[in-house]
C-alpha positions as CSV (number, residue, x, y, z in Angstrom):
1,X,10.7,6.0,-1.0
2,X,8.7,5.0,2.0
3,X,7.7,1.6,0.5
4,X,11.5,0.9,-0.5
5,X,12.5,1.8,3.1
6,X,9.9,-0.5,4.6
7,X,11.0,-3.5,2.4
8,X,14.6,-2.8,3.2
9,X,13.8,-2.7,7.1
10,X,11.6,-5.7,6.7
11,X,14.5,-7.6,5.2
12,X,16.9,-6.6,7.8
13,X,14.8,-7.2,10.7
14,X,13.9,-10.6,9.2
15,X,17.5,-11.5,8.9
16,X,18.2,-10.3,12.4
17,X,15.2,-12.3,13.7
18,X,16.7,-15.5,12.1
19,X,20.2,-14.8,13.3
20,X,19.2,-14.1,17.0
21,X,16.7,-16.8,17.3
22,X,19.3,-19.3,15.8
23,X,17.7,-22.9,15.3
24,X,14.2,-21.5,16.1
25,X,14.4,-18.7,13.5
26,X,11.2,-19.8,11.5
27,X,9.2,-20.0,14.5
28,X,10.4,-16.6,15.9
29,X,9.8,-15.0,12.4
30,X,6.2,-16.5,12.2
31,X,5.4,-15.2,15.6
32,X,6.9,-11.7,14.7
33,X,4.6,-11.7,11.6
34,X,1.6,-12.8,13.4
35,X,2.2,-10.1,16.2
36,X,2.8,-7.4,13.6
37,X,-0.3,-8.3,11.8
38,X,-2.2,-8.1,15.1
39,X,-0.8,-4.8,16.0
40,X,-1.6,-3.3,12.6
41,X,-5.3,-4.5,12.8
42,X,-5.5,-3.0,16.4
43,X,-3.9,0.4,15.4
44,X,-6.0,0.6,12.4
45,X,-9.0,0.6,14.4
46,X,-7.9,4.0,15.8
47,X,-8.4,5.7,12.4
48,X,-11.3,7.9,12.5
49,X,-14.0,7.2,9.9
50,X,-14.6,10.1,7.5
51,X,-17.9,10.4,5.5
52,X,-17.8,10.1,1.8
53,X,-16.7,13.1,0.0
54,X,-19.2,12.4,-2.9
55,X,-21.8,9.7,-1.8
56,X,-23.6,10.0,-5.0
57,X,-20.8,9.3,-7.3
58,X,-21.3,6.5,-9.6
59,X,-18.2,4.4,-10.2
60,X,-17.6,2.5,-13.5
61,X,-16.1,-0.9,-12.7
62,X,-15.2,-1.5,-16.3
63,X,-11.5,-0.5,-16.5
64,X,-11.2,-0.2,-20.2
65,X,-13.8,2.6,-20.9
66,X,-12.7,4.5,-17.9
67,X,-9.0,4.2,-19.2
68,X,-9.9,5.4,-22.5
69,X,-11.9,8.4,-21.2
70,X,-8.9,9.2,-18.9
71,X,-6.5,9.1,-21.9
72,X,-8.8,11.2,-23.8
73,X,-8.8,13.8,-21.1
74,X,-5.2,13.8,-20.8
75,X,-4.8,14.3,-24.5
76,X,-7.1,17.4,-24.4
77,X,-5.1,18.8,-21.6
78,X,-1.8,17.6,-22.7
79,X,0.2,20.5,-21.2
80,X,-1.3,19.5,-17.6
81,X,-0.5,15.8,-18.2
82,X,3.0,16.1,-19.8
83,X,4.8,16.8,-16.3
84,X,3.5,13.8,-14.8
85,X,4.3,11.4,-17.4
86,X,8.1,12.1,-17.3
């Protein structure tokens, strides 16, 4: 829901920028996008760092064996996996 709302608001404000700026709509939209990116970068630096929950965890980067293992786990626990598959 949040992503859909963000896309909708972005489209509305983008159209509003083009309408209000008139002839200079493309430049105004470009400035707005860059300003929003800078603001997001600055605000993201205020997020506190958190230590790793499992620093010794080995990550398997090959997706196919991991996907098969997850499917096998879900099959063995099908009563738990069933509600999330609907």
